[in-house]
Each structure stands twice: as C-alpha cells, then as structure tokens.
LUMDREN-404369 format. One record per residue (C-alpha): residue in one letter; x, y, z. Coordinates in pm, 1 decimal. Example, Ala and Ser with C-alpha at 12.3 -4.5 7.8 and 13.67 -1.06 7.14 Angstrom:
2
+------+----------+----------+----------+
| code |        x |        y |        z |
+------+----------+----------+----------+
|    A |   1230.0 |   -450.0 |    780.0 |
|    S |   1367.0 |   -106.0 |    714.0 |
+------+----------+----------+----------+
% end
This chain:
175
+------+----------+----------+----------+
| code |        x |        y |        z |
+------+----------+----------+----------+
|    X |  14907.9 |   9288.9 |   3227.2 |
|    X |  15095.5 |   9612.5 |   3278.6 |
|    X |  15263.8 |   9702.5 |   3603.0 |
|    X |  15340.8 |  10060.4 |   3697.5 |
|    X |  15534.0 |  10199.8 |   3985.3 |
|    X |  15641.2 |  10538.9 |   4104.6 |
|    X |  15983.2 |  10669.7 |   4007.4 |
|    X |  16027.5 |  10823.1 |   4351.3 |
|    X |  15825.0 |  10832.6 |   4670.9 |
|    X |  15897.5 |  10950.2 |   5021.5 |
|    X |  15737.6 |  10897.0 |   5354.8 |
|    X |  15811.3 |  11009.5 |   5703.6 |
|    X |  15614.4 |  11025.1 |   6021.2 |
|    X |  15607.5 |  10988.2 |   6393.0 |
|    X |  15419.7 |  10777.4 |   6640.8 |
|    X |  15360.6 |  10830.8 |   7008.5 |
|    X |  15220.0 |  10561.1 |   7234.7 |
|    X |  15162.3 |  10552.6 |   7604.4 |
|    X |  14987.7 |  10368.3 |   7880.2 |
|    X |  14940.4 |  10429.2 |   8247.3 |
|    X |  14737.2 |  10321.9 |   8548.7 |
|    X |  14571.1 |  10606.7 |   8740.0 |
|    X |  14476.0 |  10343.4 |   8999.5 |
|    X |  14564.1 |   9973.5 |   9027.3 |
|    X |  14220.7 |   9886.5 |   8882.4 |
|    X |  14214.6 |  10135.5 |   8595.5 |
|    X |  14428.3 |  10108.8 |   8282.8 |
|    X |  14449.9 |  10364.1 |   7999.9 |
|    X |  14645.5 |  10337.7 |   7675.8 |
|    X |  14658.0 |  10560.8 |   7372.2 |
|    X |  14851.0 |  10622.2 |   7056.6 |
|    X |  14866.0 |  10875.7 |   6778.2 |
|    X |  15051.5 |  10857.7 |   6447.3 |
|    X |  15136.6 |  11118.6 |   6183.9 |
|    X |  15226.5 |  11001.2 |   5833.2 |
|    X |  15337.5 |  11214.2 |   5541.5 |
|    X |  15359.1 |  10974.8 |   5245.3 |
|    X |  15368.8 |  11123.9 |   4896.1 |
|    X |  15475.0 |  11040.8 |   4545.1 |
|    X |  15763.8 |  11267.3 |   4448.5 |
|    X |  15768.5 |  11151.6 |   4085.6 |
|    X |  15502.6 |  10928.3 |   3935.5 |
|    X |  15466.9 |  11037.6 |   3574.9 |
|    X |  15245.1 |  10757.2 |   3443.2 |
|    X |  15019.3 |  10681.0 |   3736.9 |
|    X |  14691.7 |  10512.4 |   3651.0 |
|    X |  14388.3 |  10728.6 |   3718.2 |
|    X |  14037.1 |  10591.9 |   3710.3 |
|    X |  13798.1 |  10807.4 |   3509.2 |
|    X |  13435.8 |  10741.6 |   3411.9 |
|    X |  13419.3 |  10542.4 |   3089.6 |
|    X |  13275.3 |  10743.0 |   2799.4 |
|    X |  13157.0 |  10420.8 |   2634.7 |
|    X |  12971.1 |  10250.0 |   2917.7 |
|    X |  12804.0 |  10460.6 |   3191.0 |
|    X |  12871.0 |  10341.3 |   3545.3 |
|    X |  13206.1 |  10185.3 |   3458.3 |
|    X |  13560.6 |  10312.0 |   3473.7 |
|    X |  13863.4 |  10318.7 |   3251.9 |
|    X |  14220.2 |  10416.7 |   3331.2 |
|    X |  14434.9 |  10688.3 |   3186.1 |
|    X |  14796.2 |  10755.3 |   3277.0 |
|    X |  14858.4 |  11096.7 |   3429.5 |
|    X |  15109.0 |  11246.7 |   3669.0 |
|    X |  15057.6 |  11179.7 |   4040.0 |
|    X |  15357.4 |  11394.2 |   4137.5 |
|    X |  15308.5 |  11538.7 |   4486.5 |
|    X |  14993.5 |  11339.2 |   4571.3 |
|    X |  14938.4 |  11125.8 |   4881.5 |
|    X |  15015.1 |  10757.0 |   4854.4 |
|    X |  14717.4 |  10519.2 |   4871.4 |
|    X |  14588.9 |  10402.9 |   5209.1 |
|    X |  14806.2 |  10651.0 |   5396.1 |
|    X |  14598.2 |  10858.6 |   5636.5 |
|    X |  14780.6 |  11168.0 |   5758.2 |
|    X |  14665.6 |  11106.5 |   6117.1 |
|    X |  14550.2 |  10795.8 |   6299.8 |
|    X |  14503.9 |  10715.6 |   6663.3 |
|    X |  14359.0 |  10491.0 |   6927.1 |
|    X |  14243.6 |  10511.7 |   7285.3 |
|    X |  14157.9 |  10221.6 |   7517.1 |
|    X |  14059.8 |  10199.3 |   7879.6 |
|    X |  13962.6 |   9920.7 |   8117.0 |
|    X |  13852.3 |   9905.4 |   8476.6 |
|    X |  13867.8 |   9593.5 |   8697.4 |
|    X |  13613.3 |   9542.1 |   8975.1 |
|    X |  13686.7 |   9273.5 |   9234.9 |
|    X |  13353.3 |   9113.3 |   9325.7 |
|    X |  13501.8 |   8852.7 |   9559.5 |
|    X |  13434.9 |   8547.0 |   9343.1 |
|    X |  13626.9 |   8699.4 |   9053.5 |
|    X |  13695.1 |   9010.8 |   8849.3 |
|    X |  13449.0 |   9205.6 |   8635.4 |
|    X |  13628.7 |   9408.7 |   8371.1 |
|    X |  13468.9 |   9697.8 |   8181.6 |
|    X |  13657.4 |   9819.8 |   7876.2 |
|    X |  13616.2 |  10047.6 |   7576.4 |
|    X |  13825.5 |  10153.7 |   7278.7 |
|    X |  13823.3 |  10403.8 |   6993.1 |
|    X |  14022.5 |  10382.1 |   6669.0 |
|    X |  14027.5 |  10669.8 |   6421.4 |
|    X |  14194.7 |  10782.1 |   6099.4 |
|    X |  14176.0 |  11084.7 |   5873.4 |
|    X |  14074.1 |  11079.4 |   5508.4 |
|    X |  14281.2 |  10860.0 |   5278.4 |
|    X |  14265.2 |  10731.4 |   4923.4 |
|    X |  14249.0 |  10379.4 |   4783.0 |
|    X |  14442.8 |  10438.3 |   4461.7 |
|    X |  14702.1 |  10681.0 |   4323.9 |
|    X |  14595.0 |  11026.2 |   4202.5 |
|    X |  14372.5 |  11076.4 |   4506.2 |
|    X |  14117.4 |  10831.7 |   4370.1 |
|    X |  13831.2 |  10672.0 |   4558.7 |
|    X |  13857.6 |  10856.1 |   4892.1 |
|    X |  13761.9 |  10705.7 |   5225.9 |
|    X |  13653.8 |  10974.6 |   5469.4 |
|    X |  13768.4 |  11039.1 |   5823.1 |
|    X |  13625.7 |  10785.6 |   6063.9 |
|    X |  13621.8 |  10674.2 |   6424.5 |
|    X |  13505.2 |  10334.7 |   6546.5 |
|    X |  13409.0 |  10253.8 |   6903.8 |
|    X |  13404.0 |   9918.7 |   7080.0 |
|    X |  13305.6 |   9806.6 |   7429.6 |
|    X |  13343.5 |   9491.1 |   7637.1 |
|    X |  13239.5 |   9351.7 |   7972.2 |
|    X |  13388.9 |   9031.7 |   8109.5 |
|    X |  13390.9 |   8821.6 |   8422.4 |
|    X |  13681.7 |   8596.6 |   8521.0 |
|    X |  13655.0 |   8364.8 |   8820.0 |
|    X |  13906.8 |   8411.7 |   9101.0 |
|    X |  14083.4 |   8085.0 |   9006.0 |
|    X |  14101.1 |   8219.4 |   8643.4 |
|    X |  13952.8 |   7895.1 |   8505.9 |
|    X |  13627.1 |   8043.6 |   8375.8 |
|    X |  13578.2 |   8356.8 |   8171.8 |
|    X |  13257.7 |   8500.2 |   8025.7 |
|    X |  13253.8 |   8799.3 |   7796.5 |
|    X |  13008.6 |   9022.0 |   7606.8 |
|    X |  13127.6 |   9270.7 |   7345.5 |
|    X |  13018.3 |   9510.8 |   7075.8 |
|    X |  13231.7 |   9638.9 |   6787.5 |
|    X |  13153.8 |   9941.8 |   6571.1 |
|    X |  12915.1 |  10060.3 |   6841.5 |
|    X |  12801.6 |  10363.8 |   6637.5 |
|    X |  12739.6 |  10138.6 |   6333.1 |
|    X |  12954.5 |  10368.5 |   6119.1 |
|    X |  12929.6 |  10273.8 |   5750.1 |
|    X |  13267.0 |  10292.1 |   5572.9 |
|    X |  13445.9 |  10111.9 |   5293.9 |
|    X |  13773.0 |   9939.5 |   5379.9 |
|    X |  13851.5 |   9920.7 |   5010.8 |
|    X |  13682.5 |  10120.0 |   4737.2 |
|    X |  13777.7 |  10121.5 |   4372.5 |
|    X |  13653.8 |  10133.2 |   4014.1 |
|    X |  13719.0 |   9903.5 |   3725.9 |
|    X |  13591.5 |   9802.6 |   3386.2 |
|    X |  13277.6 |   9648.1 |   3538.3 |
|    X |  13184.3 |   9934.9 |   3769.9 |
|    X |  13260.5 |  10046.8 |   4122.3 |
|    X |  13313.6 |   9800.9 |   4404.1 |
|    X |  13357.8 |   9841.7 |   4776.0 |
|    X |  13451.1 |   9605.6 |   5054.9 |
|    X |  13277.3 |   9741.0 |   5361.6 |
|    X |  13399.6 |   9736.9 |   5717.8 |
|    X |  13181.5 |   9515.4 |   5938.2 |
|    X |  12865.2 |   9674.9 |   6078.3 |
|    X |  12789.8 |   9683.5 |   6449.8 |
|    X |  12857.1 |   9335.9 |   6588.4 |
|    X |  12743.4 |   9199.5 |   6923.7 |
|    X |  12898.4 |   8883.4 |   7059.9 |
|    X |  13001.8 |   8684.2 |   7356.1 |
|    X |  13211.6 |   8393.9 |   7467.6 |
|    X |  13245.0 |   8151.4 |   7751.8 |
|    X |  13576.7 |   7975.3 |   7805.8 |
|    X |  13739.6 |   7740.8 |   8052.0 |
+------+----------+----------+----------+
% end
C-alpha cells in the first residue's frame, strides 16, 4: 500500500454564530462559515481516471494538485434554526425548524468526485408536560428529500457512493 500526502497545504477561514430571542417564546440561532483550504504543493496527488482496460472502473494516476481545494472542504456552509414555545396550560408545545447548507466540495484530491451545493431542512413539534416528566415529539429530517452523496469515489471495481439519509419521519415518547 502506498501513502501519499501533500508537501504543503494551507487553510484559513472564519465563522460567525449568533442566537437571540425576539420574544421570550421565540428562539433563533444561525451560523455561517467560510473556509479557504487548498493544496499549495502536492506534486504526486492521486487522480482517479476512467480505466482504459475495464469500462466503468477507475484507475489512479499521479498528477499535480497544486492550487486545488482540499477534499471535503466546502467554501461556504451555514445553518439556521428557530423554535417557538406555546404554553397550553398543561405544558409546552414547541414548534421548531432548521436548515443546514454547504457549497460544492470534492471527495478526493484533484477536484475529483464533486458533491454539489445542498441545503437540508428539518422540522419538529413536541409537547412537554408542565411537570416536565412526559415529552412527546414528532419530527422529519431532509424534508425536501434531497438526494446527495455524503461520500462519492471511484476505485478499481467501479464508482461507489454513500448516500445521505432520505426524508425520515419519526417520533418519540419519553418519561
């Protein structure tokens, strides 16, 4: 097995997070991050190219990745979440929603196997009794059922992808 690594890489970025309550019942939080992560010198980076011998499979060649983005490093990412509490006398009903997003990024060096820009939305409704002993909750993740690979790569046996979960509905009851 051969291991390769970059001769020089650099990354810098910034992150801004905040939360506030417009009213005692309403909570909002958000964050945004900028990341500039590149290989400065990576002379012998592996690059997946279609195999000339076996269609549908990949082979690697070593080429320069100087100046390219590092794998799994989206330039921008962010999140937004909000919740609202409603006092119904016997307890609290909470409505909440969130969005997470990221710009295009790559799974391997040399800008290989890109994953496009995405945003995922989730929502939740819960009820907690006034004595806080009981809690019931219903939720949905990936509300828009956005199809995207979390990991995507080629190899000697073809292309594989590990997909993010599809839309998921669920619930819980706890004491």
